[in-house]
C-alpha positions in Angstrom: 0.2 0.1 -0.2 1.5 3.2 -1.1 -0.3 5.6 1.5 -2.1 5.8 4.9 -3.9 9.2 5.6 -4.3 9.4 9.4 -7.3 11.8 10.6 -8.0 12.2 14.3 -11.0 14.2 15.2 -13.6 15.7 17.7 -16.8 16.7 16.8 -16.4 17.1 13.2 -19.6 15.7 11.9 -20.1 18.6 9.6 -16.9 18.7 7.6 -16.5 14.9 7.3 -18.2 14.3 3.9 -16.5 17.2 2.3 -13.1 16.1 3.4 -13.8 12.5 2.8 -14.7 13.0 -1.1 -12.1 15.8 -1.1 -9.4 13.3 -0.1 -10.9 10.5 -2.2 -10.8 12.8 -5.7 -6.8 13.4 -4.8 -6.3 9.9 -4.2 -8.1 8.7 -7.6 -6.4 11.5 -9.7 -2.8 10.5 -8.4 -3.7 6.7 -8.6 -2.1 5.9 -5.0 -3.3 2.6 -3.2 -4.4 4.2 0.0 -6.5 3.9 3.3 -8.1 6.5 5.1 -8.2 5.9 9.0 -10.3 8.4 11.1 -10.0 8.1 14.8 -12.8 9.5 16.7 -11.5 11.0 19.9 -14.7 10.9 22.2 -17.1 12.3 20.0 -20.8 13.2 21.4 -21.7 14.3 17.9 -22.6 12.3 14.6 -19.0 12.0 13.7 -18.7 8.2 14.7 -22.0 7.0 12.9 -20.9 8.6 9.5 -17.6 7.2 9.8 -19.1 3.7 10.2 -21.3 4.6 7.2 -18.1 5.4 5.1 -16.5 2.3 6.0 -19.4 0.6 5.1 -19.7 2.3 1.3 -15.8 2.0 0.8 -12.8 -0.5 1.5 -10.5 2.1 1.9 -11.9 3.7 4.7 -11.1 2.6 8.6 -12.4 4.0 11.8 -11.2 3.7 15.2 -13.3 5.4 18.3 -12.4 5.9 21.7 -14.6 5.7 24.9 -13.7 9.2 25.7 -11.5 12.1 25.2 -8.0 11.2 25.2 -6.2 14.0 23.1 -4.6 14.2 20.3 -1.4 12.3 20.8 -3.4 9.0 22.0 -5.3 9.4 18.5 -2.1 9.5 16.4 -0.5 6.8 18.6 -3.5 4.2 18.2 -3.3 5.0 14.3 0.5 4.7 13.9 0.1 1.4 15.5 -2.1 0.0 13.0 -1.1 2.1 9.5 -0.1 0.0 6.7 1.0 2.6 4.0 4.6 3.0 3.2 4.2 7.0 3.7 1.8 7.9 6.5 0.2 11.6 6.3 -1.5 13.1 9.1 -3.9 16.1 8.8 -6.8 17.5 10.7 -10.6 17.2 10.1 -11.5 20.8 9.9 -10.8 21.1 6.4 -8.1 23.9 7.2 -5.7 21.4 5.7 -5.8 21.1 2.1 -5.4 17.0 0.5 -4.3 18.6 -2.7 -1.0 19.3 -1.0 -0.3 15.5 -0.2 1.1 14.4 -3.4 4.0 17.4 -3.4 4.8 15.8 0.0 5.0 12.3 -1.4 7.2 13.6 -4.0 9.8 15.1 -1.3 9.9 11.9 0.6 10.2 9.5 -2.4 12.3 11.6 -5.0 14.1 14.2 -2.2 14.9 11.5 0.3 13.6 13.1 3.1 12.3 11.3 6.3 9.4 13.8 7.4 8.0 16.4 5.5 6.1 19.3 7.5 3.5 21.8 6.2 4.1 25.3 6.6 1.0 27.6 6.7 2.8 30.6 5.8 -0.4 32.6 5.1 -3.0 31.7 8.2 -6.6 32.6 8.6 -6.3 32.5 12.7 -6.6 35.5 14.9 -3.6 37.1 16.4 -4.1 35.6 19.8 -2.9 32.3 18.2 -0.7 33.3 15.2 1.5 35.3 17.7 1.8 32.8 20.4 2.6 30.3 17.5 5.6 32.2 16.1 7.1 32.7 19.7 6.5 28.7 20.3 8.2 28.0 17.0 11.1 30.4 17.4 12.0 28.8 20.7 11.5 25.1 19.2 14.0 25.8 16.1 16.6 27.6 18.7 16.1 24.5 21.2 15.9 21.8 18.6 18.1 22.7 15.7 15.5 21.7 13.3 15.0 24.5 10.7 10.8 24.4 10.6 8.9 27.4 10.7 5.7 25.6 11.5 6.0 22.7 14.0 2.6 22.5 14.8 1.0 22.0 11.5 -1.4 19.3 11.3 -0.7 18.2 7.7 2.9 16.2 7.8 4.0 13.2 5.7 6.2 10.5 7.5 8.3 7.3 5.9 6.5 4.3 7.7 9.7 3.4 10.0 9.4 7.0 11.7 6.0 6.6 13.0 6.9 3.0 14.0 9.8 4.0 15.9 8.4 7.0 18.1 5.6 6.6 20.6 3.3 9.9 21.4 1.7 10.8 24.6 0.4 13.1 26.5 0.9 16.6 24.6 3.7 15.4 22.3 2.0 15.8 18.8 3.2 19.0 18.9 6.7 17.6 18.8 6.7 14.7 16.4 9.8 16.2 14.0 11.8 16.8 17.3 11.1 13.0 18.3 11.8 11.6 14.9 15.1 13.7 14.9 16.1 12.1 18.4 15.3 8.5 16.7 17.8 9.1 13.9 15.5 10.4 11.2 17.4 13.8 10.7 16.2 14.1 7.1 13.5 16.7 7.8 11.7 18.9 5.1 9.2 21.7 5.0 6.8 22.5 2.3 4.6 25.8 2.1 0.8 24.6 2.0 -2.4 26.4 1.7 -4.3 27.1 4.8 -8.1 27.1 4.8 -10.4 29.3 6.8 -12.6 27.0 9.3 -16.0 26.5 7.9 -17.4 24.8 10.6 -17.3 24.6 14.6 -14.7 25.5 17.0 -10.9 25.4 17.6 -10.6 22.3 20.2 -7.5 23.7 21.8 -7.5 26.1 24.5 -5.2 28.5 26.9 -3.7 25.2 28.5 -1.7 24.3 25.4 0.3 27.6 26.6 1.2 25.7 30.0 1.5 22.2 29.0 3.2 22.8 25.9 6.6 24.2 27.3 6.6 21.5 29.7 6.4 18.8 27.0 9.3 20.5 25.3 11.6 20.6 28.1 10.5 16.9 29.0 11.2 15.6 25.3 14.0 17.1 25.0 15.4 15.8 28.2 14.0 12.4 27.8 15.0 12.1 24.1 18.6 12.8 24.7 19.1 11.1 28.2 16.5 8.4 28.6 19.3 5.6 28.0 22.0 7.4 30.2 20.2 9.5 33.1 23.5 9.8 35.0 25.0 11.9 32.3 22.3 14.4 32.8 21.7 14.2 36.7 25.2 13.4 37.8 26.9 16.0 35.6 24.5 18.9 37.2 24.8 17.5 40.6 28.4 17.0 40.4 28.8 20.8 39.4 26.5 22.2 42.1 27.8 19.8 44.6 31.4 21.2 43.7 30.2 24.8 43.9 29.1 24.3 47.6 32.3 22.7 48.4 34.6 25.2 47.2 32.4 28.2 49.1 32.3 26.2 52.2 36.4 25.6 51.6 36.9 29.2 51.0 35.0 29.9 54.1 36.8 27.6 56.2 40.0 28.7 55.0 39.0 32.3 55.8 38.0 31.5 59.5 41.4 30.1 59.9 43.8 32.6 58.7 42.1 36.1 58.6 38.5 36.3 59.4 38.1 35.5 63.3 34.2 36.0 63.0 31.9 33.4 63.0 31.0 32.1 59.4 27.5 30.7 60.0 26.6 34.5 60.3 27.3 34.8 56.6 24.6 34.3 54.0 27.2 32.6 51.6 27.7 29.8 54.3 23.7 28.8 54.0 24.2 28.9 50.2 27.1 26.7 50.2 25.0 24.2 52.6 22.4 24.3 50.2 24.4 23.9 47.1 25.9 20.6 48.8 22.5 19.4 49.7 21.1 20.0 46.1 23.9 18.6 44.5 23.9 15.6 46.4 20.1 14.8 45.6 20.9 15.3 42.0 23.5 12.9 41.7 21.6 10.2 43.6 18.5 11.1 41.3 21.0 10.2 38.4 22.2 7.1 39.9 18.7 6.0 40.9 17.7 6.7 37.1 20.6 4.7 35.9 19.5 1.6 38.1 16.0 2.0 36.7 17.4 2.4 33.3 19.4 -0.6 33.3 16.7 -2.9 34.7 14.4 -1.7 31.8 13.0 -4.0 29.4 13.7 -1.3 26.4 17.3 -0.8 27.7 18.8 -2.2 24.5 16.1 -1.7 22.2 17.3 0.4 19.1 15.6 0.5 16.0 17.5 -1.2 13.0 16.6 0.3 9.4 18.6 -2.4 7.2 21.0 -5.4 7.1 23.5 -6.4 4.6 25.9 -9.2 4.0 26.0 -12.6 6.5 22.9 -10.7 8.4 20.8 -11.0 5.5 21.7 -14.6 4.9 21.0 -15.4 8.6 17.4 -13.5 8.4 16.7 -15.6 5.3 17.5 -19.0 6.9 15.7 -18.4 9.8 12.5 -17.5 7.8 12.8 -20.6 5.7 13.2 -22.7 8.5 
């Protein structure tokens, strides 16, 4: 199968018929073998009833329904577990993403060697209360991740199948899929300017909480992605640094007490700062040590994603298949 199109949704019954027809028109024109996977994230309108009707009418359409609303990340993760297409496209169900952009993104993967292509809604039809924070968010994320994308959170993205099979999406991590892909070794990440449609039906499903949860999730993915298998390198290094500062402060105060300053050092604020640094440094070091023990006993401690083998490894795999 050439293509899997993944569409998470929540109460989008009004837009689904038009979206389905639009996607099918593009797929037929391009001659792709494809599947469309709708993930109903706990809708309370007619969305699921319509998806069931679509599935009965077309073998290309599949549906997954959650008992309640779990969030976009959970919807994407569940779909990524079952996709069959060699290229996986994600898009929103609100008609703001244009299916006619899909062939161009697929060409960038097949012909230009990208692992992931992210859409860039250069001209947006969103209010300033959304566009200004989005620009700030993208600027910070570019700086922290080293990935040169202008629109990390665009719902319209295309991935090689290996990318979505190697990442786990949870919490609010759907905003950081390019970052997660990079940490898993898929560094060929490109961007394509895509058209942005004005919302025709309903309202946005994301509130102000994204401005609080977003930075926290970013910090989490940056730390976990880099130090998940070696937490001592992170906590141990910081702990040793902070402990050393506290030790040097107390050593200085002790020498000064013996040689030239005969007043009590316990009355000086620097003394308490040194004690605090020793305690915090020790706790960070112990945190790294305990995290290292947990990581070493984890069932996934030696889980790495192998993309290809050659030579004797291929022969061995073939023999195992035959037997």
